[in-house]
DRENDO-1510 file (C-alpha; in Angstrom, 1 decimal, always signed):
<recs>
REC; n; res; u; v; w
REC; 1; MET; -37.9; -11.1; +10.4 .
REC; 2; SER; -35.6; -8.4; +11.7 .
REC; 3; VAL; -32.0; -8.8; +12.7 .
REC; 4; GLY; -33.1; -7.5; +16.2 .
REC; 5; ARG; -36.1; -10.3; +16.5 .
REC; 6; LYS; -33.5; -13.2; +15.2 .
REC; 7; LEU; -31.0; -12.0; +18.0 .
REC; 8; LEU; -33.6; -11.9; +20.6 .
REC; 9; LEU; -34.8; -15.8; +19.9 .
REC; 10; GLY; -31.1; -16.7; +20.0 .
REC; 11; VAL; -30.6; -15.0; +23.2 .
REC; 12; LEU; -33.4; -16.5; +25.0 .
REC; 13; VAL; -32.1; -19.9; +24.1 .
REC; 14; TRP; -28.9; -18.7; +25.5 .
REC; 15; VAL; -30.3; -17.3; +28.8 .
REC; 16; GLY; -32.1; -20.5; +29.5 .
REC; 17; CYS; -28.6; -22.4; +29.5 .
REC; 18; LEU; -27.0; -20.2; +31.8 .
REC; 19; GLY; -28.2; -21.8; +34.9 .
REC; 20; ALA; -26.7; -20.5; +38.2 .
REC; 21; ALA; -24.5; -17.7; +37.4 .
REC; 22; PRO; -21.2; -17.5; +39.2 .
REC; 23; ALA; -21.2; -13.8; +39.5 .
REC; 24; GLN; -24.5; -14.1; +41.3 .
REC; 25; GLU; -23.3; -11.7; +44.1 .
REC; 26; TYR; -22.7; -8.8; +41.1 .
REC; 27; PRO; -23.4; -5.7; +41.6 .
REC; 28; THR; -22.6; -4.9; +45.2 .
REC; 29; LYS; -22.2; -1.3; +44.6 .
REC; 30; PRO; -23.8; +1.0; +42.0 .
REC; 31; VAL; -23.3; +0.8; +38.3 .
REC; 32; THR; -22.4; +3.7; +36.0 .
REC; 33; ILE; -23.4; +3.6; +32.4 .
REC; 34; ILE; -21.8; +6.1; +30.3 .
REC; 35; VAL; -23.5; +7.8; +27.5 .
REC; 36; ALA; -21.1; +9.4; +25.2 .
REC; 37; PHE; -23.2; +12.3; +24.1 .
REC; 38; ALA; -25.1; +15.2; +25.6 .
REC; 39; PRO; -28.4; +14.7; +27.4 .
REC; 40; GLY; -31.5; +14.3; +25.0 .
REC; 41; GLY; -31.9; +12.7; +21.6 .
REC; 42; PRO; -32.4; +9.1; +21.2 .
REC; 43; PHE; -29.8; +7.9; +23.5 .
REC; 44; GLU; -31.8; +8.8; +26.5 .
REC; 45; ASN; -33.7; +5.4; +25.9 .
REC; 46; ILE; -31.2; +3.7; +27.9 .
REC; 47; ARG; -33.0; +5.2; +31.2 .
REC; 48; VAL; -35.8; +2.5; +30.3 .
REC; 49; LEU; -33.0; -0.1; +31.0 .
REC; 50; ALA; -31.6; +1.6; +33.9 .
REC; 51; GLN; -34.8; +1.4; +35.8 .
REC; 52; TYR; -35.2; -2.1; +35.1 .
REC; 53; LEU; -31.8; -3.1; +36.2 .
REC; 54; GLU; -32.2; -1.1; +39.2 .
REC; 55; LYS; -34.7; -3.1; +40.4 .
REC; 56; ALA; -33.3; -6.6; +39.2 .
REC; 57; TRP; -30.0; -5.9; +41.0 .
REC; 58; GLY; -31.1; -3.6; +44.2 .
REC; 59; GLN; -28.5; -1.2; +43.5 .
REC; 60; SER; -28.3; +2.1; +41.5 .
REC; 61; VAL; -27.7; +2.4; +38.0 .
REC; 62; ILE; -26.0; +6.1; +37.1 .
REC; 63; ILE; -26.6; +7.7; +33.9 .
REC; 64; GLU; -23.5; +9.8; +33.2 .
REC; 65; ASN; -23.2; +11.8; +30.0 .
REC; 66; LYS; -19.6; +12.0; +28.7 .
REC; 67; PRO; -19.9; +14.0; +25.3 .
REC; 68; GLY; -17.0; +14.8; +23.2 .
REC; 69; ALA; -15.2; +14.0; +19.8 .
REC; 70; GLY; -18.3; +12.4; +18.4 .
REC; 71; GLY; -18.5; +9.7; +21.1 .
REC; 72; ILE; -14.7; +9.1; +21.0 .
REC; 73; VAL; -14.4; +10.6; +24.7 .
REC; 74; GLY; -16.9; +8.6; +26.9 .
REC; 75; SER; -15.8; +5.5; +24.8 .
REC; 76; GLU; -12.3; +5.9; +25.7 .
REC; 77; LEU; -13.1; +6.5; +29.3 .
REC; 78; VAL; -15.0; +3.1; +29.5 .
REC; 79; ALA; -12.1; +1.4; +27.6 .
REC; 80; ARG; -9.7; +2.5; +30.1 .
REC; 81; ALA; -12.0; +1.9; +33.2 .
REC; 82; ALA; -11.8; -0.6; +35.9 .
REC; 83; PRO; -12.7; -4.1; +34.4 .
REC; 84; ASP; -15.2; -5.2; +36.9 .
REC; 85; GLY; -18.5; -4.3; +35.4 .
REC; 86; TYR; -19.4; -0.9; +37.5 .
REC; 87; THR; -18.6; +1.2; +34.5 .
REC; 88; LEU; -20.5; +0.4; +31.4 .
REC; 89; LEU; -21.0; +2.1; +28.0 .
REC; 90; TYR; -24.1; +2.7; +26.3 .
REC; 91; GLY; -22.6; +2.0; +22.8 .
REC; 92; PHE; -23.9; +2.5; +19.1 .
REC; 93; ALA; -23.1; +2.0; +15.7 .
REC; 94; GLY; -20.4; +4.7; +15.3 .
REC; 95; LEU; -18.1; +2.8; +17.4 .
REC; 96; THR; -17.4; +0.5; +14.7 .
REC; 97; ALA; -16.6; +3.6; +12.3 .
REC; 98; PHE; -14.0; +5.2; +14.6 .
REC; 99; LYS; -10.9; +3.4; +13.0 .
REC; 100; VAL; -11.7; +4.5; +9.8 .
REC; 101; LEU; -12.5; +7.9; +10.5 .
REC; 102; VAL; -10.2; +9.0; +13.1 .
REC; 103; LYS; -6.4; +9.4; +12.9 .
REC; 104; ASP; -4.2; +8.1; +15.8 .
REC; 105; LEU; -7.5; +6.8; +17.7 .
REC; 106; ARG; -6.1; +5.9; +21.1 .
REC; 107; PHE; -7.8; +2.9; +21.9 .
REC; 108; ASP; -9.0; -0.2; +19.7 .
REC; 109; VAL; -12.7; -0.5; +20.1 .
REC; 110; LEU; -12.8; -4.6; +19.4 .
REC; 111; LYS; -9.8; -5.0; +21.5 .
REC; 112; ASP; -10.4; -2.6; +24.5 .
REC; 113; LEU; -14.2; -3.0; +24.8 .
REC; 114; ALA; -16.0; -6.2; +25.4 .
REC; 115; PRO; -19.6; -6.4; +24.1 .
REC; 116; VAL; -22.3; -7.4; +26.5 .
REC; 117; SER; -25.7; -7.1; +24.6 .
REC; 118; THR; -27.4; -5.2; +21.9 .
REC; 119; TYR; -30.4; -3.2; +23.1 .
REC; 120; ILE; -32.2; -1.4; +20.5 .
REC; 121; GLU; -32.6; -1.2; +16.8 .
REC; 122; LEU; -33.3; +2.6; +16.1 .
REC; 123; PRO; -35.1; +3.1; +12.8 .
REC; 124; GLY; -33.8; +6.5; +11.1 .
REC; 125; GLY; -32.8; +8.4; +8.1 .
REC; 126; LEU; -32.4; +11.5; +6.8 .
REC; 127; VAL; -34.7; +14.6; +8.0 .
REC; 128; THR; -34.9; +18.1; +6.8 .
REC; 129; ASN; -37.0; +21.2; +8.1 .
REC; 130; GLY; -40.3; +22.9; +7.1 .
REC; 131; GLN; -38.6; +25.8; +5.7 .
REC; 132; VAL; -36.5; +24.1; +2.8 .
REC; 133; PRO; -39.3; +24.0; +0.0 .
REC; 134; VAL; -38.9; +20.3; -0.7 .
REC; 135; ARG; -41.4; +17.4; -0.1 .
REC; 136; ASN; -38.8; +14.4; -0.7 .
REC; 137; LEU; -35.4; +13.4; -1.3 .
REC; 138; ASP; -35.4; +14.1; -5.0 .
REC; 139; GLU; -36.3; +17.5; -4.5 .
REC; 140; PHE; -34.0; +18.2; -1.8 .
REC; 141; ILE; -31.0; +17.0; -4.3 .
REC; 142; ALA; -32.3; +19.2; -6.7 .
REC; 143; TYR; -32.5; +22.0; -4.6 .
REC; 144; ALA; -29.0; +21.6; -3.2 .
REC; 145; LYS; -27.6; +21.3; -6.8 .
REC; 146; LYS; -29.6; +24.8; -7.5 .
REC; 147; ASN; -27.8; +26.0; -4.1 .
REC; 148; PRO; -24.2; +24.7; -4.1 .
REC; 149; GLY; -22.1; +25.5; -1.2 .
REC; 150; LYS; -25.5; +26.8; +0.6 .
REC; 151; LEU; -27.0; +24.1; +2.5 .
REC; 152; ASN; -25.2; +22.5; +5.8 .
REC; 153; TYR; -26.0; +19.1; +7.5 .
REC; 154; GLY; -25.7; +18.5; +11.4 .
REC; 155; SER; -23.4; +15.8; +12.9 .
REC; 156; ILE; -22.5; +14.6; +16.3 .
REC; 157; GLY; -18.7; +14.2; +15.4 .
REC; 158; ARG; -16.9; +11.9; +13.1 .
REC; 159; ASN; -18.9; +8.8; +13.2 .
REC; 160; THR; -21.4; +7.1; +11.2 .
REC; 161; THR; -23.4; +10.0; +10.3 .
REC; 162; THR; -20.5; +11.7; +8.6 .
REC; 163; LEU; -19.9; +8.4; +6.6 .
REC; 164; LEU; -23.8; +8.6; +5.5 .
REC; 165; MET; -23.9; +12.2; +4.9 .
REC; 166; GLU; -20.4; +12.2; +2.8 .
REC; 167; SER; -21.7; +8.8; +0.7 .
REC; 168; LEU; -24.9; +10.9; -0.1 .
REC; 169; LYS; -22.9; +13.7; -1.1 .
REC; 170; SER; -20.6; +11.2; -3.4 .
REC; 171; ILE; -23.6; +9.6; -4.8 .
REC; 172; ALA; -26.1; +12.7; -5.2 .
REC; 173; LYS; -22.9; +14.8; -6.5 .
REC; 174; ILE; -24.3; +17.5; -3.9 .
REC; 175; GLU; -22.3; +20.2; -1.8 .
REC; 176; LEU; -23.2; +20.2; +2.0 .
REC; 177; THR; -21.1; +21.6; +4.5 .
REC; 178; GLU; -20.5; +19.9; +7.9 .
REC; 179; ILE; -21.5; +21.6; +11.5 .
REC; 180; ASP; -20.7; +19.6; +14.4 .
REC; 181; TYR; -22.8; +19.5; +17.4 .
REC; 182; ALA; -22.5; +18.0; +21.1 .
REC; 183; GLY; -25.6; +15.4; +20.5 .
REC; 184; THR; -28.7; +14.9; +18.4 .
REC; 185; ALA; -30.6; +17.0; +20.3 .
REC; 186; ALA; -28.5; +20.1; +19.7 .
REC; 187; ALA; -28.1; +18.9; +16.2 .
REC; 188; THR; -32.3; +18.8; +16.0 .
REC; 189; THR; -32.5; +22.4; +17.3 .
REC; 190; ALA; -30.4; +23.6; +14.8 .
REC; 191; LEU; -32.5; +22.1; +12.2 .
REC; 192; LEU; -35.4; +23.6; +13.4 .
REC; 193; ARG; -34.0; +26.8; +13.6 .
REC; 194; ASN; -32.9; +26.2; +10.0 .
REC; 195; ASP; -29.0; +26.7; +11.0 .
REC; 196; VAL; -28.7; +23.3; +9.0 .
REC; 197; GLN; -30.7; +21.8; +6.7 .
REC; 198; LEU; -30.2; +17.9; +6.9 .
REC; 199; ILE; -29.4; +15.8; +9.8 .
REC; 200; ASN; -29.6; +12.0; +10.2 .
REC; 201; THR; -31.4; +11.1; +13.1 .
REC; 202; THR; -34.1; +8.6; +14.5 .
REC; 203; PHE; -37.6; +8.2; +13.2 .
REC; 204; ASN; -39.4; +7.7; +16.6 .
REC; 205; ALA; -42.6; +9.2; +18.5 .
REC; 206; GLN; -41.3; +12.8; +18.9 .
REC; 207; LEU; -40.1; +13.3; +15.1 .
REC; 208; ARG; -43.7; +12.0; +14.1 .
REC; 209; ALA; -45.5; +14.7; +16.3 .
REC; 210; GLN; -42.6; +17.3; +14.9 .
REC; 211; THR; -43.5; +16.1; +11.2 .
REC; 212; ASP; -47.3; +15.9; +11.8 .
REC; 213; ALA; -46.7; +19.8; +13.1 .
REC; 214; GLY; -45.1; +20.7; +9.6 .
REC; 215; GLN; -41.8; +21.6; +11.4 .
REC; 216; LEU; -39.5; +18.5; +10.2 .
REC; 217; ARG; -39.8; +16.5; +7.1 .
REC; 218; PRO; -38.5; +12.9; +6.7 .
REC; 219; LEU; -37.0; +12.7; +3.4 .
REC; 220; VAL; -35.6; +8.8; +3.2 .
REC; 221; MET; -35.2; +5.7; +5.7 .
REC; 222; VAL; -32.0; +4.2; +6.1 .
REC; 223; GLY; -32.2; +0.8; +6.7 .
REC; 224; PRO; -33.7; -2.5; +5.2 .
REC; 225; ARG; -37.5; -1.6; +5.8 .
REC; 226; ARG; -40.1; +1.3; +6.4 .
REC; 227; ALA; -40.2; +2.7; +9.6 .
REC; 228; VAL; -43.3; +1.8; +11.5 .
REC; 229; MET; -44.0; +5.4; +12.6 .
REC; 230; PHE; -43.5; +6.5; +8.8 .
REC; 231; PRO; -44.8; +4.2; +6.4 .
REC; 232; GLU; -45.1; +6.7; +4.1 .
REC; 233; ILE; -41.1; +7.3; +3.5 .
REC; 234; PRO; -39.3; +5.4; +1.2 .
REC; 235; THR; -36.0; +3.4; +2.2 .
REC; 236; ALA; -32.5; +4.3; +0.7 .
REC; 237; GLU; -32.5; +1.0; -1.4 .
REC; 238; GLU; -36.1; +1.8; -2.7 .
REC; 239; LYS; -34.5; +5.2; -4.1 .
REC; 240; GLY; -31.6; +3.3; -5.5 .
REC; 241; LEU; -28.9; +4.6; -3.2 .
REC; 242; ASN; -26.4; +2.6; -1.3 .
REC; 243; LEU; -26.3; +4.4; +2.0 .
REC; 244; PRO; -24.8; +2.6; +4.8 .
REC; 245; ARG; -26.9; +1.8; +7.8 .
REC; 246; ASN; -26.3; +2.9; +11.2 .
REC; 247; GLY; -29.1; +2.2; +13.8 .
REC; 248; TRP; -28.2; -0.4; +16.3 .
REC; 249; THR; -27.3; +0.4; +20.0 .
REC; 250; GLY; -26.0; -1.9; +23.0 .
REC; 251; VAL; -23.9; -2.4; +26.2 .
REC; 252; LEU; -20.2; -2.8; +26.2 .
REC; 253; ALA; -18.0; -3.4; +29.2 .
REC; 254; PRO; -14.1; -2.3; +29.3 .
REC; 255; ALA; -12.3; -5.7; +28.0 .
REC; 256; ARG; -11.1; -8.2; +30.5 .
REC; 257; THR; -14.3; -7.8; +32.7 .
REC; 258; PRO; -14.5; -11.2; +34.1 .
REC; 259; ARG; -17.0; -13.4; +31.7 .
REC; 260; PRO; -19.6; -14.3; +34.8 .
REC; 261; VAL; -20.4; -10.4; +35.3 .
REC; 262; ILE; -20.7; -10.0; +31.4 .
REC; 263; ASP; -23.2; -12.7; +31.3 .
REC; 264; ARG; -24.9; -11.6; +34.4 .
REC; 265; ILE; -25.6; -8.3; +32.4 .
REC; 266; ALA; -26.6; -9.7; +29.3 .
REC; 267; ALA; -28.8; -12.2; +30.6 .
REC; 268; ASP; -31.0; -9.1; +32.6 .
REC; 269; MET; -30.8; -7.5; +29.5 .
REC; 270; ALA; -32.4; -10.5; +27.6 .
REC; 271; ARG; -35.1; -10.7; +30.2 .
REC; 272; PHE; -35.4; -7.1; +30.2 .
REC; 273; ALA; -36.3; -7.3; +26.3 .
REC; 274; THR; -39.3; -9.6; +26.9 .
REC; 275; SER; -40.5; -7.7; +29.7 .
REC; 276; PRO; -44.3; -5.6; +29.8 .
REC; 277; GLU; -42.5; -2.2; +30.3 .
REC; 278; ALA; -39.7; -2.8; +27.4 .
REC; 279; MET; -42.7; -4.1; +25.0 .
REC; 280; LYS; -44.8; -1.1; +25.9 .
REC; 281; TYR; -41.9; +1.2; +25.5 .
REC; 282; ALA; -41.0; -0.2; +22.1 .
REC; 283; ARG; -44.6; +0.3; +20.5 .
REC; 284; GLU; -44.8; +3.7; +22.0 .
REC; 285; GLN; -41.4; +4.6; +20.3 .
REC; 286; GLY; -41.4; +2.8; +17.2 .
REC; 287; VAL; -38.1; +1.1; +17.9 .
REC; 288; ASP; -36.9; -2.7; +17.5 .
REC; 289; LEU; -35.5; -4.3; +21.0 .
REC; 290; SER; -32.6; -6.2; +20.1 .
REC; 291; SER; -30.9; -8.3; +22.6 .
REC; 292; SER; -28.3; -10.6; +21.9 .
REC; 293; THR; -25.2; -12.8; +23.4 .
REC; 294; PRO; -21.7; -11.0; +23.5 .
REC; 295; GLU; -20.9; -13.6; +20.7 .
REC; 296; GLN; -23.7; -12.1; +18.5 .
REC; 297; MET; -23.1; -8.6; +19.3 .
REC; 298; ARG; -19.0; -9.0; +18.7 .
REC; 299; LYS; -19.8; -10.5; +15.3 .
REC; 300; LEU; -22.2; -7.7; +14.4 .
REC; 301; MET; -19.3; -5.0; +15.4 .
REC; 302; GLU; -16.7; -7.0; +13.2 .
REC; 303; ASP; -19.2; -6.8; +10.5 .
REC; 304; GLN; -19.8; -3.4; +10.4 .
REC; 305; THR; -16.2; -2.4; +11.0 .
REC; 306; ARG; -15.6; -4.0; +7.5 .
REC; 307; LEU; -19.1; -2.4; +6.2 .
REC; 308; TRP; -17.6; +1.1; +7.2 .
REC; 309; ALA; -14.1; +0.8; +5.7 .
REC; 310; ASP; -15.7; -0.3; +2.5 .
REC; 311; ALA; -17.9; +2.8; +2.6 .
REC; 312; ALA; -15.1; +5.2; +3.3 .
REC; 313; ALA; -13.0; +3.3; +0.5 .
REC; 314; ALA; -16.0; +3.8; -1.7 .
REC; 315; ILE; -15.8; +7.4; -1.6 .
REC; 316; GLY; -12.3; +8.0; -0.9 .
REC; 317; LEU; -12.9; +9.2; +2.6 .
REC; 318; GLN; -9.7; +9.5; +4.6 .
REC; 319; PRO; -9.3; +9.4; +8.5 .
REC; 320; GLN; -8.7; +13.0; +10.0 .
</recs>
């Protein structure tokens, strides 16, 4: 059973125990969800949840993209917002890596943001393009060794992708140059143009179509099991590579947001996770719905904060 399904089973019991929420009047005005990256890419999946919440709440749910610094700009904006539940963050695993990657970070993820619920587990891994003359990860590593300093990887700021790629460089003893983009969509476009030769991205329906068309070529899955839409692609564990995983998303609020408000949002997210539209979306996109209680999400974030610290220490990566 996946982590997401275990969390979902636990949260359904929790929702049943909530009873009449003290914050049943919430929301009384539009709610804004901040996405800390440019439009496009896997973070667009928040719109499916937003549409559901609009119906459940009878209020507009507005998605605002606030890209910058690998997700730090948008995340800090929410951390500094009024703690009333009307400005939320569509969070991602990279939040838990900020502390080990960024010097002089102006906010504390675990102290200044309140976990609400996990949302989706995104199967993902490393992908090259059809112009690179390789068929699998072993061939890519061999190709990189024959072309030292000539290959690039696309990132979206200093977050978990940086740690993942730098871990690969250290383990495989290859040279790759980081090129930063505003979001996954821009990094994917760069990969299609061959401006970069490797990215970390979601193994979803769009990638399946690009793979079948010969445009892109997945090399390895980073996670505990093979992706549903890519059963032919091995995991890093199968390849004997200890690469850190970074594929979950969730919703967070500013710290000190009233607990009844957080509980209301989390309960409605849990109901969405078992709705027909959510099930249909998950099947079509090849993703795992992963609803949780606020406490379960906090534990996930604390555990991953330690994981990224260990990963950075293992390769001697210092915050910049």
